[in-house]
C-alpha positions as CSV (number, residue, x, y, z in Angstrom):
1,M,-7.0,-7.1,7.3
2,S,-10.7,-6.4,6.8
3,R,-13.5,-4.4,8.5
4,T,-17.2,-4.9,8.2
5,R,-20.5,-3.1,9.0
6,A,-24.1,-3.8,8.4
7,Y,-27.0,-1.3,8.4
8,R,-30.7,-1.8,8.8
9,D,-33.5,0.6,9.5
10,G,-31.1,3.5,9.8
11,K,-28.9,1.8,12.5
12,I,-25.7,-0.2,12.6
13,V,-26.8,-3.8,13.3
14,G,-23.4,-5.4,12.9
15,D,-19.8,-4.2,13.2
16,G,-16.6,-6.2,12.9
17,F,-18.3,-9.5,12.0
18,P,-16.5,-12.2,10.0
19,L,-16.6,-12.1,6.2
20,D,-18.5,-15.4,6.2
21,D,-21.4,-13.6,7.8
22,V,-21.9,-11.1,5.0
23,S,-24.3,-13.5,3.2
24,D,-26.3,-13.8,6.4
25,Y,-26.9,-10.1,6.6
26,L,-27.6,-9.8,2.8
27,E,-30.4,-12.4,3.2
28,N,-32.4,-9.7,4.9
29,G,-33.8,-7.5,2.2
30,D,-33.6,-4.4,4.3
31,C,-30.0,-4.7,5.2
32,F,-26.9,-3.3,3.4
33,V,-23.3,-3.9,4.3
34,W,-19.8,-2.4,4.0
35,V,-16.6,-4.4,3.7
36,D,-13.2,-2.9,3.8
37,F,-9.9,-4.5,2.8
38,V,-6.3,-3.3,3.4
39,S,-3.9,-4.4,0.6
40,P,-6.0,-7.6,0.0
41,T,-4.8,-10.7,-1.9
42,L,-6.8,-12.5,-4.5
43,A,-7.9,-15.0,-1.9
44,D,-9.3,-12.2,0.2
45,L,-11.4,-10.8,-2.6
46,E,-12.7,-14.2,-3.6
47,K,-14.4,-14.5,-0.2
48,V,-16.9,-11.8,-1.2
49,A,-16.6,-12.1,-5.0
50,D,-19.2,-15.0,-5.2
51,E,-21.6,-13.2,-2.8
52,L,-21.6,-10.0,-4.9
53,N,-21.0,-11.5,-8.4
54,L,-17.8,-9.5,-9.0
55,H,-16.3,-9.8,-12.4
56,E,-12.8,-11.2,-12.7
57,L,-11.6,-8.1,-14.7
58,A,-12.8,-5.8,-12.0
59,I,-11.0,-7.9,-9.4
60,E,-7.8,-7.8,-11.5
61,D,-8.1,-3.9,-11.6
62,A,-8.6,-3.9,-7.8
63,L,-5.4,-5.8,-7.2
64,E,-3.4,-3.8,-9.8
65,P,-1.9,-0.5,-8.5
66,G,-1.7,2.7,-10.5
67,Q,-5.2,2.8,-11.9
68,R,-6.6,6.0,-13.3
69,P,-9.4,7.6,-11.4
70,K,-12.5,6.2,-13.0
71,I,-15.9,4.5,-12.7
72,E,-16.8,1.4,-14.7
73,R,-20.1,-0.3,-15.0
74,Y,-20.6,-4.0,-15.0
75,D,-23.9,-6.0,-15.2
76,R,-24.5,-6.1,-11.5
77,F,-22.1,-3.7,-9.9
78,L,-19.9,-0.6,-10.4
79,F,-16.1,-0.3,-9.9
80,T,-14.5,3.0,-9.0
81,T,-11.0,4.2,-8.3
82,L,-10.1,7.4,-6.4
83,Y,-7.0,8.9,-4.8
84,D,-6.6,10.3,-1.3
85,T,-4.1,13.1,-1.0
86,V,-1.9,14.5,1.8
87,F,0.3,17.6,1.4
88,S,3.4,18.2,3.4
89,G,4.2,21.9,3.7
90,D,7.7,21.4,5.0
91,S,8.9,19.5,1.9
92,A,6.2,20.8,-0.5
93,T,5.4,17.3,-1.6
94,L,2.1,15.6,-2.2
95,E,1.5,12.0,-1.2
96,T,-1.4,10.0,-2.8
97,S,-3.1,6.8,-1.7
98,E,-5.2,4.7,-4.1
99,V,-8.7,3.9,-2.9
100,K,-11.0,1.5,-4.9
101,A,-14.5,0.3,-4.4
102,F,-17.1,-2.2,-5.6
103,I,-20.6,-0.9,-5.5
104,T,-23.7,-3.0,-5.6
105,H,-27.3,-2.3,-4.7
106,R,-26.8,-3.6,-1.2
107,A,-23.0,-3.6,-0.6
108,L,-19.9,-1.4,-0.7
109,V,-16.5,-3.0,-0.7
110,T,-13.6,-0.6,-0.3
111,I,-9.9,-1.5,-1.0
112,H,-7.0,0.7,-0.1
113,E,-3.4,0.9,1.0
114,P,-2.2,1.0,4.6
115,S,-1.3,4.6,4.2
116,F,-5.0,5.6,3.9
117,D,-6.9,6.0,7.1
118,I,-10.4,4.6,6.5
119,D,-11.5,6.1,9.8
120,I,-11.8,9.4,7.9
121,V,-14.6,7.9,5.9
122,T,-16.3,6.1,8.7
123,K,-16.3,9.4,10.7
124,H,-17.9,11.1,7.7
125,W,-20.7,8.4,7.7
126,D,-21.2,8.7,11.4
127,D,-21.5,12.5,11.2
128,N,-24.2,12.2,8.6
129,K,-26.4,9.4,10.1
130,D,-29.5,11.2,8.9
131,L,-28.7,10.1,5.4
132,V,-28.3,6.4,6.2
133,E,-31.8,5.7,4.9
134,H,-30.5,6.1,1.4
135,G,-28.5,2.8,1.7
136,V,-25.4,2.2,-0.4
137,S,-25.7,5.6,-2.0
138,Y,-25.1,7.1,1.4
139,L,-21.9,5.0,1.8
140,L,-20.7,5.9,-1.7
141,W,-21.4,9.6,-1.2
142,G,-19.5,9.6,2.1
143,L,-16.5,7.9,0.5
144,Y,-16.4,10.5,-2.4
145,D,-17.1,13.5,-0.1
146,A,-14.4,12.5,2.5
147,I,-11.7,12.1,-0.2
148,V,-12.6,15.3,-2.1
149,D,-12.7,17.3,1.1
150,R,-9.1,16.2,1.8
151,Q,-8.1,17.2,-1.8
152,Y,-9.7,20.6,-1.1
153,V,-7.6,20.9,2.1
154,C,-4.4,20.1,0.0
155,T,-5.3,22.8,-2.5
156,D,-5.7,25.4,0.3
157,S,-2.4,24.4,1.8
158,L,-0.7,24.7,-1.6
159,D,-2.3,28.2,-2.0
160,E,-0.9,29.2,1.4
161,Q,2.6,28.0,0.5
162,I,2.6,29.9,-2.8
163,D,1.4,33.1,-1.0
164,G,4.3,32.7,1.3
165,L,6.6,32.3,-1.6
166,E,5.3,35.5,-3.2
167,D,5.8,37.4,0.0
168,G,9.5,36.4,0.3
169,M,10.4,37.2,-3.3
170,F,11.2,40.8,-2.7
171,E,13.2,40.5,0.5
172,L,16.7,42.0,0.4
173,R,18.2,38.7,1.6
174,Q,16.3,36.7,-1.0
175,Q,17.7,33.2,-1.7
176,T,17.2,32.7,-5.4
177,M,18.0,29.0,-5.5
178,D,15.6,28.3,-2.6
179,V,12.8,30.1,-4.4
180,Q,13.4,28.2,-7.6
181,R,13.7,24.8,-5.9
182,R,10.5,25.3,-3.8
183,S,8.7,26.7,-6.9
184,F,9.5,23.5,-8.8
185,D,8.5,21.3,-5.8
186,L,5.1,23.1,-5.6
187,R,4.5,22.9,-9.3
188,K,5.3,19.2,-9.2
189,S,2.7,18.7,-6.4
190,L,0.1,20.8,-8.3
191,V,0.6,18.6,-11.5
192,L,0.1,15.5,-9.4
193,L,-3.0,16.9,-7.7
194,R,-4.5,17.9,-11.0
195,R,-3.7,14.4,-12.4
196,V,-5.8,12.7,-9.7
197,V,-8.6,15.3,-9.5
198,T,-9.4,16.1,-13.1
199,P,-10.7,12.6,-14.0
200,E,-13.0,12.7,-11.0
201,R,-15.2,15.2,-12.9
202,E,-16.1,12.5,-15.4
203,V,-16.6,10.0,-12.6
204,L,-19.1,12.2,-10.8
205,N,-20.6,13.4,-14.0
206,T,-21.3,9.8,-15.0
207,M,-23.0,9.3,-11.6
208,L,-25.2,12.3,-12.2
209,R,-25.9,12.1,-15.9
210,S,-26.7,8.4,-16.2
211,D,-27.5,7.7,-12.6
212,A,-25.4,4.5,-12.8
213,M,-27.4,1.6,-11.4
214,G,-29.7,4.1,-9.6
215,Q,-26.9,5.0,-7.1
216,A,-27.6,8.7,-7.2
217,G,-31.3,8.7,-6.7
218,D,-32.4,11.0,-3.8
219,M,-28.7,11.6,-3.1
220,R,-28.3,13.4,-6.4
221,P,-28.0,16.9,-4.7
222,Y,-25.2,15.6,-2.4
223,F,-23.3,14.1,-5.4
224,Q,-23.8,17.4,-7.2
225,D,-22.2,19.2,-4.2
226,V,-19.2,16.9,-4.4
227,Y,-19.0,17.5,-8.2
228,D,-19.0,21.3,-7.6
229,H,-16.1,20.9,-5.2
230,V,-14.1,18.9,-7.7
231,L,-14.7,21.7,-10.3
232,R,-13.5,24.3,-7.8
233,I,-10.4,22.2,-7.0
234,T,-9.6,21.8,-10.7
235,E,-10.0,25.5,-11.4
236,Q,-7.9,26.5,-8.4
237,T,-5.2,24.0,-9.3
238,D,-5.0,25.4,-12.8
239,A,-4.8,29.0,-11.4
240,L,-2.1,28.0,-8.9
241,R,0.0,26.3,-11.7
242,D,-0.1,29.5,-13.7
243,L,0.8,31.5,-10.5
244,V,3.9,29.3,-9.8
245,S,5.0,29.8,-13.4
246,T,4.7,33.5,-13.0
247,I,6.7,33.4,-9.7
248,L,9.5,31.5,-11.5
249,D,9.6,34.1,-14.3
250,T,9.4,37.0,-11.9
251,N,12.2,35.5,-9.8
252,L,14.4,35.3,-12.8
253,S,13.6,38.9,-13.7
254,I,14.4,40.1,-10.2
255,Q,17.6,38.1,-10.3
256,S,18.6,39.8,-13.6
257,N,17.7,43.2,-12.3
258,R,19.7,42.7,-9.1
259,M,22.7,41.5,-11.1
260,N,22.6,44.6,-13.3
261,L,22.5,46.8,-10.2
262,V,25.5,45.0,-8.7
263,M,27.4,45.5,-11.9
264,K,26.6,49.2,-11.9
265,K,27.9,49.5,-8.4
266,V,31.0,47.5,-9.0
267,T,31.7,49.4,-12.2
268,S,31.3,52.7,-10.3
269,W,33.8,51.7,-7.6
270,A,36.2,50.5,-10.3
271,A,36.0,53.9,-12.1
272,I,36.7,55.8,-8.9
273,I,39.7,53.6,-8.1
274,A,40.9,53.8,-11.7
275,V,41.5,57.6,-11.6
276,P,44.2,57.7,-9.0
277,T,45.6,54.4,-10.4
278,A,45.9,56.0,-13.8
279,V,47.6,59.2,-12.5
280,T,50.1,57.4,-10.4
281,G,50.8,54.9,-13.1
282,F,51.3,57.6,-15.8
283,F,53.8,59.6,-13.7
284,G,55.5,56.5,-12.3
285,Q,54.9,57.8,-8.8
286,N,56.8,55.8,-6.2
287,V,57.4,57.8,-3.0
288,P,59.2,56.6,0.1
289,F,56.8,55.4,2.9
290,P,57.5,54.2,6.5
291,G,59.4,51.0,6.2
292,Y,60.3,51.7,2.6
293,N,62.9,49.3,1.1
294,T,62.8,47.2,4.3
295,G,61.4,43.8,5.3
296,V,59.0,45.4,7.8
297,G,57.6,47.6,5.0
298,F,57.0,44.6,2.8
299,A,55.2,42.7,5.6
300,V,53.0,45.8,6.3
301,S,52.1,46.3,2.7
302,S,51.3,42.5,2.3
303,V,49.0,42.6,5.3
304,A,47.3,45.7,4.0
305,I,46.6,44.0,0.7
306,V,45.2,40.9,2.4
307,V,43.1,43.0,4.9
308,G,41.8,45.2,2.1
309,G,40.8,42.2,0.0
310,V,39.0,40.5,2.9
311,A,37.2,43.7,3.9
312,L,36.0,44.1,0.3
313,Y,34.9,40.5,0.2
314,F,32.8,40.7,3.3
315,S,31.4,44.1,2.2
316,F,30.2,42.6,-1.1
317,K,28.9,39.5,0.6
318,K,26.9,41.6,3.1
319,R,25.3,43.4,0.1
320,D,24.7,40.1,-1.5
321,W,26.8,41.0,-4.5
322,L,28.7,37.7,-4.2
């Protein structure tokens, strides 16, 4: 599947046209185009490779999954890789989608998986039509900004989940294993988020420092804004990772303290019961009672033992001692 757009004089002059018409639009010196592929094959990319002079190594990277976030410079184009992120609060898991792009002076070719909704990017472009005069730089900025904004949302969601975890740590009915399992899930998501965000600093820094192929230009302040967002996400992610580690340590300390308290209570009850037990055992006390030396008495005493044991079990369970 593919989508296409063509811009000229600040307006969309073509939308959804065939790939074969890309060259026709590029013949106009004032026109720039966007081409989008969803899980393309080599044959799909070859349709635009000749038009844009794409290098075979870059095409190979575009078809190979699991690329590190990066930006590479070739003679006539740039190749970049980013990751879109979606966080699920219910399962505390982070899902990523690989997004790649070829950038030339007059074209942007995006490649992504079906799980990534490209409409997020097109909406970002449509909401900032006043920047369309900057050409491909406008398209590239919209792609970066839309993805980084979603990463920022994931970071805020992780922050809220960790705050909720902190609030529930000191509840009387705290579930220790649930806290530990969710803490590990959150930390795993934070590690994954940091893995895809941290390299983006170098990607954007390369755009700003060397102005790769003149793509930043007048859009430099906008790329700088995206770079600042990436820095904030990285710093917040590091802080949240430390916070999750602290929660795990605190949870273990609380568990240890509660265990000590339970042991103190159980020991106190055992000491109270031990006194009459010791006295009666020392004197060999064995007085007649109703039903003494009869079958009914044996049944009553057996029931009393079972009822007493069950009552103690539920009492301890209610106090979360068991």
